[in-house]
Backbone as CSV, one residue per row, in Angstrom:
resi,resn,N_x,N_y,N_z,CA_x,CA_y,CA_z,C_x,C_y,C_z
1,MET,-17.753,13.912,-16.617,-16.579,13.130,-16.045,-15.903,14.507,-15.262
2,PRO,-15.231,13.813,-13.946,-13.814,15.166,-13.192,-13.701,15.712,-14.257
3,ARG,-12.626,17.072,-14.081,-11.970,17.379,-14.682,-10.744,17.790,-13.593
4,VAL,-9.328,18.244,-14.721,-8.617,18.443,-13.123,-8.141,20.139,-14.248
5,GLU,-7.156,21.320,-13.376,-7.266,22.400,-14.541,-5.659,23.216,-14.108
6,TYR,-4.989,24.220,-14.598,-3.912,24.773,-14.218,-3.981,26.046,-14.561
7,ARG,-3.713,27.337,-14.301,-4.126,27.841,-14.421,-2.876,28.538,-14.599
8,VAL,-2.044,29.300,-15.308,-0.476,29.059,-15.874,-0.078,30.626,-15.138
9,PRO,0.600,31.253,-14.413,1.287,32.021,-13.418,2.329,32.720,-14.572
10,SER,2.387,33.913,-13.893,3.355,34.929,-14.681,4.435,34.132,-14.770
11,GLY,5.991,33.901,-15.262,7.049,33.615,-15.188,6.858,31.983,-15.770
12,GLU,6.023,31.330,-16.540,5.171,29.895,-17.211,4.994,30.628,-17.923
13,GLU,4.439,31.712,-18.579,4.580,31.032,-19.959,5.942,31.227,-21.294
14,GLY,5.226,30.236,-22.050,6.585,29.229,-22.865,6.475,28.101,-22.882
15,ARG,5.405,26.981,-21.851,5.711,26.134,-21.335,4.459,25.158,-22.000
16,CYS,4.854,24.433,-22.455,4.073,23.202,-23.720,3.022,22.762,-22.719
17,VAL,1.898,22.677,-23.235,1.005,21.836,-22.905,1.344,20.269,-21.940
18,ARG,1.698,19.630,-22.747,1.939,18.681,-21.973,3.191,18.860,-21.054
19,SER,3.714,19.546,-21.277,4.716,20.101,-19.675,3.557,20.403,-18.612
20,ILE,3.041,21.237,-19.216,2.173,21.480,-17.772,1.507,19.907,-16.939
21,LEU,1.269,19.539,-18.169,0.100,18.123,-18.054,1.057,16.869,-16.856
22,LYS,2.166,17.061,-17.471,3.051,16.239,-16.344,3.509,16.605,-15.508
23,GLY,4.116,18.021,-15.619,4.495,18.555,-14.185,4.078,19.182,-13.657
24,LYS,2.881,19.333,-13.731,2.030,20.444,-12.779,1.183,19.199,-12.254
25,LEU,-0.043,18.535,-13.661,-1.005,17.721,-12.834,-0.459,16.885,-12.695
26,HIS,0.196,15.982,-13.289,0.974,15.204,-12.897,0.363,13.560,-13.575
27,PHE,0.062,13.565,-14.695,-0.071,12.666,-15.656,0.772,12.293,-16.202
28,SER,0.647,10.880,-16.611,1.771,10.009,-16.662,1.976,10.233,-18.390
29,SER,2.941,9.629,-18.912,2.657,9.314,-20.305,1.673,9.138,-21.234
30,HIS,1.682,8.184,-20.518,0.648,6.735,-21.019,-0.823,7.252,-21.133
31,ALA,-1.007,8.124,-20.034,-2.549,8.994,-19.432,-2.024,9.962,-20.712
32,ILE,-1.678,10.974,-20.545,-1.202,11.966,-21.879,-1.905,11.306,-23.202
33,SER,-1.437,10.364,-23.581,-1.248,9.640,-24.927,-2.902,9.293,-25.158
34,ARG,-4.056,8.697,-24.221,-5.307,8.722,-23.592,-5.807,9.514,-23.875
35,LEU,-5.448,11.044,-23.080,-6.377,12.243,-23.110,-6.034,12.812,-24.968
36,THR,-5.000,12.759,-25.106,-5.479,13.060,-26.539,-5.948,12.531,-27.443
37,ARG,-6.465,11.299,-27.870,-7.400,10.776,-28.315,-8.480,10.108,-28.065
38,THR,-9.240,11.292,-27.126,-10.549,11.508,-26.443,-11.439,12.932,-26.634
39,GLU,-11.911,13.102,-27.097,-12.745,14.218,-27.686,-12.819,14.983,-25.764
40,ASN,-12.769,16.369,-26.441,-11.975,17.253,-25.193,-11.342,17.020,-24.083
41,GLY,-10.307,15.928,-24.187,-9.824,15.661,-23.301,-8.373,16.229,-22.583
42,ILE,-8.220,17.475,-23.722,-7.095,18.287,-23.542,-7.612,19.515,-23.832
43,LEU,-8.398,20.707,-22.742,-8.509,21.892,-23.254,-7.265,22.946,-22.576
44,VAL,-8.089,24.126,-23.723,-7.420,25.209,-23.257,-7.828,26.553,-22.709
45,ASN,-7.933,26.689,-22.226,-9.527,28.107,-22.028,-10.390,27.919,-22.700
46,GLY,-10.930,26.116,-22.554,-12.043,25.980,-22.554,-12.363,25.394,-24.140
47,LEU,-10.831,25.584,-24.907,-11.168,25.033,-26.416,-9.931,23.566,-26.274
48,PRO,-10.191,22.714,-27.186,-9.261,21.691,-27.598,-7.981,21.911,-28.057
49,ALA,-6.706,21.780,-27.071,-5.470,22.280,-27.930,-5.150,20.464,-27.538
50,ARG,-3.677,20.694,-28.414,-2.431,19.495,-29.094,-1.908,19.900,-27.655
51,THR,-0.620,18.821,-27.225,-0.113,18.798,-26.263,1.316,19.407,-26.698
52,THR,1.685,20.031,-28.171,2.835,20.558,-27.961,2.029,22.326,-28.108
53,ALA,0.939,22.981,-28.121,0.745,24.382,-27.898,1.438,24.841,-26.913
54,VAL,2.261,26.433,-26.991,2.470,27.268,-26.110,1.657,27.807,-25.539
55,LEU,2.095,28.049,-23.894,1.451,28.468,-23.398,1.532,30.205,-22.693
56,SER,0.612,30.695,-22.845,0.874,32.117,-22.163,0.185,32.243,-20.992
57,SER,0.287,33.444,-20.023,0.250,33.746,-18.662,-1.165,33.693,-18.298
58,GLY,-1.758,33.226,-17.832,-3.352,33.481,-17.408,-4.143,31.966,-17.987
59,ASP,-3.450,31.647,-18.484,-3.906,30.593,-19.850,-4.293,29.274,-18.633
60,VAL,-5.542,28.718,-19.243,-5.767,27.607,-18.153,-5.979,26.470,-19.043
61,VAL,-5.206,25.295,-18.403,-5.052,24.186,-18.848,-6.192,23.339,-18.236
62,SER,-7.104,22.192,-19.007,-7.820,21.949,-18.343,-7.835,20.426,-18.973
63,ALA,-8.241,19.308,-17.800,-7.935,17.659,-18.516,-8.738,17.129,-17.710
64,GLU,-9.493,15.472,-18.697,-10.271,14.869,-19.094,-9.581,14.285,-17.327
65,ALA,-10.116,13.873,-15.404,-9.567,13.490,-14.913,-9.942,11.863,-14.513
66,GLY,-11.087,11.876,-16.165,-11.360,9.943,-15.340,-10.995,9.106,-16.257
67,ASP,-11.436,7.846,-16.368,-10.725,6.630,-17.145,-10.946,6.625,-18.609
68,VAL,-10.607,7.899,-18.630,-10.896,8.081,-20.500,-9.953,6.945,-20.892
69,GLY,-10.050,6.678,-22.107,-9.860,5.083,-23.365,-9.374,4.117,-22.252
70,GLN,-9.948,3.764,-21.372,-9.211,2.582,-20.568,-10.313,1.687,-20.581
71,PRO,-9.821,0.297,-20.840,-10.931,-0.460,-20.632,-11.301,-0.842,-19.857
72,ARG,-13.010,-1.084,-19.454,-14.118,-1.106,-18.156,-13.758,-2.549,-17.790
73,GLU,-13.562,-2.930,-16.336,-13.593,-4.047,-15.945,-13.945,-4.034,-14.689
74,ARG,-15.490,-4.830,-15.277,-16.715,-4.487,-14.393,-16.813,-5.263,-13.497
75,SER,-17.433,-4.745,-12.544,-17.308,-5.730,-11.157,-18.657,-6.354,-11.669
76,VAL,-18.768,-7.275,-10.612,-20.188,-7.907,-10.122,-20.469,-7.256,-8.509
77,PRO,-22.022,-6.908,-8.944,-22.791,-5.961,-8.127,-23.108,-6.836,-7.131
78,GLY,-23.104,-6.724,-6.152,-23.696,-7.578,-4.843,-24.435,-6.126,-3.690
79,ASN,-25.257,-6.305,-3.141,-26.254,-6.158,-2.356,-25.967,-5.895,-0.605
80,TRP,-24.488,-5.792,-0.378,-23.425,-5.996,0.649,-23.554,-4.728,1.511
81,PRO,-23.815,-4.131,2.459,-23.688,-2.829,3.157,-22.168,-3.053,3.683
82,LEU,-21.967,-1.422,3.157,-21.077,-0.090,2.887,-21.060,0.795,3.370
83,PRO,-21.047,1.653,3.970,-20.366,2.743,4.494,-19.602,3.120,3.931
84,VAL,-20.579,4.610,3.515,-19.435,5.379,2.887,-19.069,6.099,3.918
85,VAL,-17.734,6.991,4.118,-17.728,8.206,5.702,-17.988,9.508,4.987
86,TRP,-17.844,9.362,3.644,-17.308,10.662,2.788,-16.783,10.247,1.421
87,GLU,-17.078,11.589,0.381,-17.309,11.189,-0.957,-16.928,12.641,-1.757
88,ASP,-16.393,12.450,-2.088,-16.808,13.957,-3.531,-16.484,13.525,-5.106
89,ASP,-16.306,14.146,-5.788,-16.366,13.398,-7.812,-14.604,12.934,-7.543
90,TYR,-13.668,12.740,-6.971,-12.303,12.136,-7.265,-12.553,10.962,-5.700
91,LEU,-13.057,10.836,-5.021,-12.462,9.500,-4.338,-13.905,9.855,-3.319
92,LEU,-14.039,8.547,-3.005,-14.477,8.118,-1.119,-13.730,7.100,-0.634
93,ILE,-14.674,7.467,0.770,-13.903,7.111,2.042,-14.532,5.845,2.505
94,VAL,-14.309,4.304,2.444,-15.789,3.915,3.018,-15.109,3.448,4.465
95,ASN,-15.892,2.227,5.305,-15.370,2.047,6.514,-15.676,0.490,6.058
96,LYS,-14.406,-0.036,5.750,-15.540,-1.400,5.200,-16.076,-2.761,6.913
97,PRO,-16.675,-3.692,6.731,-16.815,-4.498,7.651,-15.399,-5.834,6.866
98,ALA,-16.234,-6.228,8.598,-15.070,-7.933,7.943,-15.605,-8.709,7.245
99,GLY,-14.899,-9.367,7.054,-15.568,-10.544,6.110,-15.822,-10.159,4.388
100,MET,-15.297,-8.481,4.205,-15.265,-8.228,2.425,-14.090,-8.038,2.463
101,THR,-13.151,-8.506,1.058,-12.208,-8.651,0.743,-12.727,-7.046,-0.467
102,ALA,-11.172,-6.619,-1.835,-10.961,-5.371,-1.774,-11.806,-6.023,-3.654
103,HIS,-11.501,-6.908,-3.863,-11.702,-7.777,-5.306,-11.845,-9.051,-5.186
104,VAL,-12.580,-9.040,-6.009,-13.029,-11.071,-6.181,-11.369,-11.696,-6.099
105,SER,-11.074,-12.482,-5.215,-10.296,-13.796,-4.943,-10.381,-14.623,-5.836
106,ASN,-9.495,-15.421,-6.437,-9.568,-16.727,-6.592,-9.320,-17.514,-5.456
107,PHE,-9.080,-17.293,-4.818,-8.854,-18.285,-3.116,-10.492,-18.291,-2.739
108,LEU,-11.425,-17.065,-2.763,-12.311,-16.685,-2.451,-13.440,-16.318,-3.076
109,PRO,-13.960,-16.649,-4.159,-14.612,-16.289,-5.226,-15.807,-16.177,-5.081
110,ASP,-16.610,-16.711,-3.962,-17.554,-16.384,-3.543,-18.270,-15.251,-2.058
111,THR,-16.720,-14.509,-1.978,-17.006,-13.654,-0.595,-17.081,-12.238,-1.224
112,PRO,-18.220,-11.355,-0.347,-18.602,-10.066,-0.713,-17.086,-9.178,-0.477
113,THR,-17.548,-8.531,-2.047,-16.603,-7.526,-2.293,-16.807,-6.125,-2.505
114,VAL,-15.643,-5.215,-2.086,-16.230,-3.520,-1.989,-16.028,-3.433,-3.281
115,ALA,-15.977,-3.720,-4.331,-15.448,-3.608,-5.880,-17.055,-3.782,-6.158
116,GLY,-17.493,-5.387,-5.354,-19.211,-5.216,-5.818,-20.170,-4.435,-5.064
117,ALA,-19.945,-4.113,-3.874,-20.836,-3.247,-3.098,-20.899,-2.049,-4.074
118,LEU,-20.167,-1.807,-4.609,-19.882,-0.051,-5.292,-20.311,-0.281,-6.498
119,ALA,-20.096,-1.121,-6.817,-20.969,-1.156,-8.007,-22.678,-1.850,-8.338
120,TYR,-23.233,-2.318,-6.968,-24.413,-2.207,-6.492,-25.054,-0.871,-5.869
121,THR,-24.365,-0.327,-5.838,-24.767,1.005,-5.165,-24.855,2.207,-6.524
122,ARG,-23.365,2.247,-7.291,-22.735,3.063,-8.721,-23.196,2.801,-9.790
123,GLY,-23.701,1.229,-9.956,-23.522,1.012,-11.200,-22.795,0.580,-11.914
124,THR,-22.744,-0.675,-12.692,-21.498,-1.955,-13.291,-20.393,-0.610,-14.311
125,ASP,-20.637,0.448,-14.503,-20.287,1.776,-14.821,-18.656,2.526,-14.205
126,PHE,-19.114,1.970,-12.792,-18.338,2.362,-11.388,-16.922,1.626,-11.466
127,ILE,-15.640,2.242,-11.553,-14.587,1.268,-11.964,-13.480,1.694,-10.427
128,PHE,-13.188,0.234,-10.306,-12.889,0.698,-8.263,-10.983,0.554,-8.419
129,HIS,-11.034,1.862,-7.816,-9.530,2.183,-7.787,-8.797,2.441,-5.901
130,PRO,-9.012,0.627,-5.488,-8.930,1.084,-4.090,-6.902,1.508,-3.692
131,VAL,-6.865,2.537,-3.040,-5.709,3.295,-2.328,-4.717,2.622,-1.584
132,ASN,-5.476,2.475,-0.673,-5.084,1.590,0.474,-5.859,0.026,0.711
133,ARG,-5.056,-1.186,0.300,-5.924,-2.441,0.451,-6.352,-2.881,2.155
134,LEU,-7.485,-3.958,2.143,-7.475,-4.159,4.098,-7.755,-5.347,2.903
135,ASP,-6.634,-6.100,4.542,-7.275,-7.499,4.166,-8.613,-8.260,4.757
136,LYS,-9.747,-8.966,4.001,-10.561,-9.897,4.067,-11.562,-9.803,5.861
137,GLY,-10.398,-9.724,6.762,-10.884,-9.763,8.511,-11.098,-8.829,8.501
138,THR,-10.075,-7.782,7.879,-9.884,-6.672,8.852,-10.997,-5.013,8.719
139,THR,-11.204,-4.466,9.733,-11.836,-3.551,9.464,-11.775,-2.548,9.548
140,GLY,-12.336,-0.792,8.534,-12.155,-0.150,9.014,-12.046,0.898,7.648
141,LEU,-11.238,1.780,7.465,-11.448,3.022,6.783,-10.345,2.670,5.449
142,MET,-11.009,3.078,4.529,-10.091,2.249,3.109,-10.473,3.393,2.021
143,ALA,-9.674,3.768,1.869,-9.680,5.080,0.252,-9.319,4.500,-0.983
144,VAL,-10.733,4.839,-1.652,-11.231,4.628,-3.075,-11.250,5.925,-3.953
145,ALA,-10.054,6.051,-5.134,-9.936,6.356,-5.874,-10.697,6.641,-7.629
146,LYS,-11.413,7.554,-7.484,-12.911,7.575,-8.521,-12.346,7.222,-10.386
147,SER,-10.544,7.820,-10.504,-10.044,7.560,-11.758,-8.912,7.008,-11.631
148,GLY,-8.335,6.554,-12.532,-6.958,5.728,-12.205,-5.720,6.864,-12.146
149,HIS,-6.151,7.967,-12.510,-5.328,9.692,-12.232,-5.186,9.858,-11.051
150,VAL,-5.936,9.935,-9.847,-6.620,10.359,-9.381,-5.781,9.111,-7.828
151,HIS,-5.989,8.102,-8.281,-5.727,6.802,-8.014,-3.944,6.920,-7.793
152,ASP,-3.314,7.267,-8.678,-2.081,7.157,-9.021,-1.153,8.222,-8.419
153,LEU,-2.038,9.445,-8.221,-1.518,10.374,-7.160,-1.439,9.911,-5.705
154,LEU,-2.322,9.878,-5.363,-2.653,9.305,-4.035,-1.791,8.015,-4.133
155,ARG,-1.313,6.584,-5.044,-0.470,5.675,-4.523,0.642,6.168,-4.203
156,ARG,1.452,7.637,-5.144,2.567,8.183,-4.590,2.840,8.533,-3.369
157,VAL,2.396,8.987,-2.793,2.259,9.601,-1.211,1.916,8.194,-0.350
158,LEU,1.399,7.472,-0.625,0.995,6.247,0.366,2.305,6.080,0.950
159,HIS,2.377,6.242,2.928,3.578,6.053,3.807,4.264,7.729,4.267
160,THR,3.400,8.691,3.321,3.576,9.728,4.072,3.395,10.688,4.986
161,ASP,3.585,11.398,5.324,2.477,12.416,6.073,1.286,13.222,4.954
162,SER,1.357,13.127,3.640,0.005,13.043,3.294,-0.717,12.103,2.978
163,PHE,-0.538,11.345,3.495,-1.423,9.665,3.171,-0.892,9.016,4.720
164,TYR,-1.568,9.454,5.686,-1.580,8.227,7.192,-2.089,8.020,7.286
165,ARG,-2.023,6.302,8.146,-2.314,5.594,8.071,-2.501,5.191,9.364
166,GLU,-3.050,4.490,10.473,-3.448,4.141,11.352,-4.241,3.072,12.443
167,TYR,-3.638,2.230,12.633,-4.285,1.081,13.068,-4.882,0.841,14.435
168,ARG,-5.522,0.262,14.373,-6.154,-0.329,16.564,-6.067,-1.887,16.458
169,GLY,-5.201,-2.501,17.053,-4.910,-3.842,17.114,-5.092,-4.452,18.446
170,ILE,-5.409,-5.743,18.496,-5.490,-6.269,19.949,-4.771,-7.443,19.652
171,CYS,-4.038,-7.836,20.597,-2.735,-9.155,20.451,-2.655,-9.770,21.418
172,ILE,-2.579,-11.084,21.671,-2.099,-11.964,22.538,-0.847,-11.324,23.212
173,GLY,-0.818,-11.011,24.565,0.046,-10.760,25.124,0.206,-9.786,25.440
174,CYS,1.242,-9.325,25.956,2.046,-7.338,26.119,3.550,-7.533,25.744
175,PRO,3.615,-6.241,24.796,4.781,-6.518,24.074,5.754,-5.526,24.917
176,SER,6.800,-5.995,24.747,8.293,-5.642,26.324,8.808,-5.236,25.167
177,PRO,9.130,-3.877,24.707,8.760,-2.647,25.932,7.856,-2.072,25.223
178,PRO,7.081,-1.234,26.207,5.458,-1.060,25.544,5.247,-0.431,24.337
179,SER,6.436,0.707,23.822,6.758,1.005,22.599,7.394,0.563,21.761
180,GLY,7.519,0.847,20.099,8.135,0.309,19.796,8.711,0.773,17.881
181,VAL,9.713,-0.060,17.648,9.675,-0.361,15.626,10.273,-1.573,15.702
182,ILE,8.961,-2.433,15.274,9.803,-3.093,14.237,10.253,-3.473,12.818
183,ASP,10.956,-3.358,12.958,11.864,-3.613,11.127,12.485,-4.709,10.982
184,LEU,11.529,-5.407,10.132,11.967,-6.816,10.030,11.374,-7.313,8.261
185,PRO,12.432,-7.626,7.609,11.641,-7.796,5.905,10.799,-8.814,6.087
186,ILE,10.023,-8.586,4.926,8.347,-9.586,4.965,8.741,-10.266,3.061
187,GLY,8.915,-11.591,3.493,8.543,-12.494,2.074,7.454,-12.978,1.802
188,ARG,7.293,-14.439,0.915,6.456,-15.370,0.690,6.803,-16.239,1.662
189,ASP,6.317,-17.153,2.017,6.533,-18.239,2.633,5.870,-19.183,1.958
190,GLU,6.707,-19.584,1.206,6.733,-20.317,0.345,6.214,-22.323,0.355
191,SER,5.937,-22.628,2.107,5.020,-23.575,1.913,3.616,-23.044,1.729
192,SER,3.156,-21.960,1.781,2.018,-21.551,2.021,1.095,-20.773,0.808
193,ALA,0.292,-20.476,0.343,-0.104,-19.982,-1.152,-0.645,-18.544,-1.140
194,ILE,-1.295,-18.033,0.437,-1.026,-16.810,0.744,-0.291,-15.958,2.020
195,ALA,0.307,-16.967,2.610,1.315,-16.552,3.621,2.056,-15.476,4.098
196,ARG,2.873,-14.713,4.683,4.228,-14.469,4.302,4.688,-14.643,5.338
197,MET,6.239,-14.478,5.821,6.766,-14.414,6.963,7.924,-13.517,6.072
198,VAL,8.968,-13.434,8.143,10.130,-12.660,8.160,10.947,-13.560,7.699
199,ARG,12.001,-13.399,6.412,12.898,-13.689,6.320,13.975,-12.463,5.516
200,PRO,15.632,-12.824,5.426,16.363,-12.353,5.633,16.251,-11.741,3.792
201,ASP,16.293,-12.592,2.840,15.798,-11.318,2.045,14.330,-11.572,0.978
202,GLY,13.531,-11.042,2.118,12.402,-10.213,2.187,12.187,-8.761,1.660
203,ALA,11.128,-7.847,1.676,10.777,-6.719,0.937,11.022,-5.983,2.697
204,ALA,11.624,-5.220,2.181,12.235,-4.612,3.961,10.371,-3.290,4.145
205,ALA,10.549,-4.295,5.957,8.750,-3.477,6.030,9.098,-2.784,7.528
206,GLU,8.488,-2.236,7.767,9.097,-0.993,9.597,7.547,-0.558,9.886
207,SER,7.280,-1.380,11.120,5.999,-0.912,11.726,6.251,-0.633,13.371
208,ARG,5.603,0.606,13.663,5.794,1.025,14.902,4.237,0.560,15.827
209,TYR,4.341,0.324,16.838,3.230,0.210,17.947,3.363,0.860,19.293
210,GLU,2.229,0.381,19.949,2.398,1.629,21.240,1.369,0.735,21.831
211,VAL,1.330,0.753,23.171,0.465,0.139,23.932,-0.339,0.613,24.515
212,LEU,-1.707,0.486,24.058,-3.234,1.999,25.051,-3.186,1.598,25.932
213,GLN,-3.198,-0.815,26.131,-4.474,-1.123,26.940,-4.128,-2.843,27.276
214,CYS,-4.152,-2.568,29.012,-3.245,-4.125,28.859,-4.337,-5.083,29.504
215,SER,-4.928,-5.754,29.533,-6.447,-6.638,30.186,-6.293,-7.754,30.130
216,GLY,-5.149,-8.826,31.543,-5.223,-9.673,31.451,-4.068,-10.108,30.320
217,ASN,-4.661,-11.128,29.122,-4.050,-11.141,28.097,-3.652,-10.536,26.778
218,LEU,-4.636,-9.659,27.038,-4.214,-9.145,25.886,-4.260,-7.556,25.527
219,THR,-3.917,-7.473,24.671,-3.258,-5.787,24.530,-4.179,-4.894,23.224
220,LEU,-4.254,-4.223,23.757,-5.235,-2.881,23.043,-3.621,-1.983,22.313
221,LEU,-3.305,-2.720,20.919,-2.526,-1.421,20.346,-2.819,-0.457,19.295
222,ARG,-1.688,0.585,19.700,-2.075,1.220,18.284,-0.558,1.160,17.090
223,LEU,-0.895,0.850,15.914,-0.081,0.188,15.381,-0.638,1.257,14.029
224,ILE,0.892,1.251,13.468,1.195,1.641,12.424,2.290,2.073,11.460
225,PRO,1.425,1.285,9.992,2.339,1.522,9.298,3.334,2.234,8.450
226,LYS,4.865,1.897,8.332,5.524,2.694,7.755,5.795,2.518,6.986
227,THR,5.249,0.996,5.888,5.498,0.203,4.761,4.384,-0.333,4.555
228,GLY,4.628,-0.778,3.136,3.016,-1.536,2.976,2.975,-2.619,2.417
229,ARG,3.419,-3.505,3.013,3.746,-4.965,3.376,2.187,-5.960,2.940
230,THR,2.404,-6.966,2.040,1.133,-7.940,2.802,0.737,-8.337,3.714
231,HIS,-0.066,-8.498,4.327,-0.219,-8.608,5.879,0.896,-8.428,6.746
232,GLN,1.184,-7.241,6.841,2.264,-6.818,6.987,2.780,-6.804,8.796
233,LEU,1.155,-5.417,9.788,1.087,-6.151,10.617,1.540,-7.349,11.224
234,ARG,-0.040,-7.934,11.111,-0.256,-9.219,11.233,1.309,-10.416,11.570
235,VAL,2.246,-10.566,10.763,3.302,-10.431,10.448,4.292,-10.323,11.671
236,HIS,3.987,-9.107,11.315,5.139,-7.854,12.554,4.409,-9.041,14.030
237,MET,3.123,-8.509,14.080,3.031,-8.710,15.438,3.561,-10.244,15.808
238,ALA,3.550,-11.198,14.876,3.701,-12.513,14.982,5.162,-12.767,15.532
239,ALA,5.756,-11.464,15.046,7.678,-12.332,15.284,7.925,-11.521,16.565
240,VAL,7.414,-10.686,16.744,7.485,-10.693,18.419,7.102,-11.251,19.984
241,GLY,6.121,-12.150,18.851,5.734,-13.005,20.322,3.696,-12.310,20.539
242,CYS,3.882,-11.684,20.152,2.166,-11.244,20.394,1.571,-11.220,18.853
243,PRO,0.938,-12.743,18.753,0.338,-12.637,17.256,-0.696,-11.672,17.770
244,LEU,-1.881,-10.976,16.500,-3.157,-10.643,16.941,-4.312,-11.569,17.379
245,ALA,-4.974,-11.334,18.252,-5.919,-12.351,18.897,-6.796,-12.828,17.143
246,GLY,-6.976,-14.203,17.450,-8.534,-14.212,16.146,-7.112,-14.252,15.243
247,ASP,-5.921,-14.476,15.328,-5.234,-14.734,13.432,-4.767,-15.948,13.645
248,TRP,-5.807,-16.512,13.074,-5.180,-18.143,12.285,-4.744,-18.493,11.541
249,LEU,-3.910,-17.535,11.024,-2.445,-17.737,9.687,-1.427,-17.567,10.316
250,TYR,-1.379,-16.216,11.661,-0.079,-15.882,12.008,0.325,-16.321,13.648
251,GLY,-1.147,-17.098,13.974,-1.086,-17.425,15.306,-2.532,-18.630,15.910
252,THR,-3.420,-18.119,16.689,-4.377,-19.207,17.136,-5.367,-18.781,16.891
253,GLU,-6.038,-19.376,16.477,-7.765,-19.258,15.940,-8.690,-19.469,17.014
254,ALA,-9.240,-18.475,17.671,-9.947,-18.242,18.917,-11.496,-17.649,18.446
255,PRO,-12.382,-18.542,17.877,-13.626,-17.479,18.254,-14.111,-17.833,18.934
256,GLU,-13.962,-18.143,20.093,-14.018,-17.833,20.903,-14.381,-16.112,21.586
257,LEU,-12.720,-15.840,21.269,-12.719,-14.358,21.307,-13.049,-13.809,20.240
258,ILE,-13.109,-13.568,18.912,-13.332,-12.901,17.899,-13.240,-14.363,16.565
259,ALA,-13.816,-13.911,15.458,-13.906,-15.021,14.810,-12.825,-14.077,13.576
260,ARG,-12.127,-13.078,13.362,-11.031,-13.235,12.686,-9.966,-12.438,13.580
261,PRO,-8.895,-12.055,12.545,-7.648,-11.258,12.994,-8.210,-9.855,13.587
262,ALA,-7.870,-9.171,14.921,-8.731,-8.093,15.694,-7.656,-7.091,15.139
263,LEU,-8.260,-6.800,13.951,-7.147,-5.710,13.181,-8.195,-4.255,12.898
264,HIS,-8.196,-3.026,13.016,-9.337,-2.050,12.472,-8.358,-1.141,11.784
265,SER,-8.413,-0.628,10.700,-8.099,1.221,10.423,-8.449,2.216,11.137
266,TRP,-7.490,2.582,11.844,-8.789,3.445,12.692,-9.174,5.350,12.273
267,LYS,-7.980,5.068,11.730,-8.017,6.933,11.601,-6.985,6.926,9.759
268,LEU,-7.438,8.387,9.312,-6.738,7.928,7.768,-6.686,9.405,7.422
269,SER,-5.521,10.039,7.424,-5.703,11.691,6.971,-5.240,11.571,5.908
270,LEU,-5.320,12.516,5.111,-4.620,12.786,3.762,-4.713,13.789,3.411
271,THR,-3.843,14.407,2.302,-4.063,15.480,1.146,-4.979,15.405,0.527
272,HIS,-5.995,15.858,-0.110,-6.844,15.856,-1.394,-5.754,15.825,-2.563
273,PRO,-5.362,15.180,-3.013,-4.527,14.980,-4.251,-5.009,16.402,-6.244
274,ILE,-6.470,16.841,-5.376,-6.567,17.626,-6.846,-6.881,18.881,-6.344
275,THR,-7.913,18.945,-4.571,-8.170,20.666,-4.035,-7.027,20.896,-3.360
276,GLY,-6.131,19.876,-3.183,-5.119,20.319,-1.076,-5.826,20.415,-0.722
277,GLU,-6.943,19.905,0.089,-7.708,20.121,0.672,-7.170,18.888,2.322
278,PRO,-6.687,18.830,3.328,-6.424,18.386,4.428,-7.774,17.387,5.007
279,LEU,-7.710,16.064,4.688,-8.998,15.190,5.354,-8.447,14.779,6.298
280,TYR,-9.532,14.271,7.077,-9.220,13.388,8.424,-10.606,12.472,8.973
281,PHE,-10.333,11.193,9.016,-10.866,10.424,9.427,-10.699,9.798,10.328
282,THR,-11.795,8.917,11.394,-11.356,7.633,12.206,-12.637,7.128,12.072
283,ALA,-12.756,5.844,12.320,-13.216,5.143,11.701,-13.751,4.118,13.773
284,PRO,-14.833,4.350,15.034,-14.826,3.476,15.881,-14.413,2.175,15.707
285,LEU,-14.254,1.582,16.704,-13.827,0.109,16.975,-15.025,-0.351,17.021
286,PRO,-15.124,-1.848,15.950,-15.800,-2.325,15.681,-16.586,-3.452,16.942
287,GLU,-18.059,-3.866,16.899,-18.684,-4.579,18.374,-17.175,-5.753,18.817
288,ASP,-17.433,-6.430,18.280,-16.315,-7.760,18.128,-15.197,-7.322,18.896
289,MET,-14.725,-5.924,18.458,-12.967,-5.680,18.887,-13.594,-4.870,20.238
290,LEU,-14.245,-4.648,20.461,-14.846,-3.434,21.661,-14.978,-4.277,23.055
291,ARG,-16.064,-5.731,22.934,-16.021,-6.602,23.494,-14.994,-7.602,24.326
292,LEU,-13.414,-7.343,23.859,-12.486,-7.914,24.571,-12.068,-6.936,25.923
293,ILE,-12.430,-5.107,25.473,-11.880,-5.000,26.280,-12.841,-3.994,27.405
294,PRO,-12.143,-4.339,28.412,-13.033,-3.975,30.034,-13.327,-2.167,29.398
295,GLY,-14.778,-2.443,29.749,-15.479,-1.280,29.322,-15.556,-0.752,27.790
296,GLY,-15.044,-1.807,26.951,-15.594,-1.246,25.361,-16.460,-0.149,24.749
297,SER,-17.512,-0.407,25.670,-18.744,-0.151,25.456,-18.583,1.592,25.271
298,ALA,-17.612,1.495,26.346,-17.185,3.295,26.199,-16.023,3.783,26.108
299,PHE,-15.679,2.785,25.375,-14.113,3.737,25.301,-13.890,4.721,24.431
300,SER,-12.793,5.489,24.900,-12.696,6.725,24.647,-12.095,6.765,23.071
301,PRO,-12.814,7.782,21.751,-12.658,7.213,20.709,-11.006,8.149,20.499
302,SER,-10.306,8.743,21.436,-8.790,9.552,21.368,-8.198,8.094,21.248
303,LEU,-8.585,7.050,21.683,-7.283,5.666,21.352,-7.678,4.953,20.173
């Protein structure tokens, strides 16, 4: 299993192992408790150590970064295509196709899942930790942590420059003005088991949009969620009178155009939570969205 480590610099001698685990390696108290019950969960200079051990300058504190001591929820594997864009010992980036949910859903029990696709290729011991979840119909980039610890680190920086997401959407009509901020609270639609709606008592939600290209009654958009509410981009575009093409829940079902809401997770940039390396990914628009755009097959990837 992967490990993370920290070398104690001059000036930090005298700190205890627990202080380093919490303050520098960002383990929660619960995670530290699990590490203490795991063989070689915590090492100092390669030897097992207690959390109360006092450290000297130059000591190396190392901790298990996997899901030590956690109950394993095994996903049912399925032989479903799921392109992996990038991977290391700590996380992977996938390009999710349409028609696939993150986990098994009570509403859609037979639907292909990202968890099941990874269990098929990685084995049922692979524990699925989705960082940014995508709706069943949404395509594109999705980050998956390989441990609860890495998942926690990434979830802390969602909606910051350390974890930036940008989408492409195709809506009905052309928003006016051509760029702006939609700042409308979102809560549950009590008339539906799955829908959300703009409501005054909802959670704060902010989305930014920019028109990239208009063609007839369809508009290609750059969409940036500044918060992460369920169905946020879909609800916000519908709220300003320009629902996404094919959005059966918040607009009009239009199988002749596209069989799903026209939304794609196009760009993902993040700071690696362990190595500090800047990572940058883009995923081309899928075919069902490209064909809605004049000249779509030659569409500039910069958009």
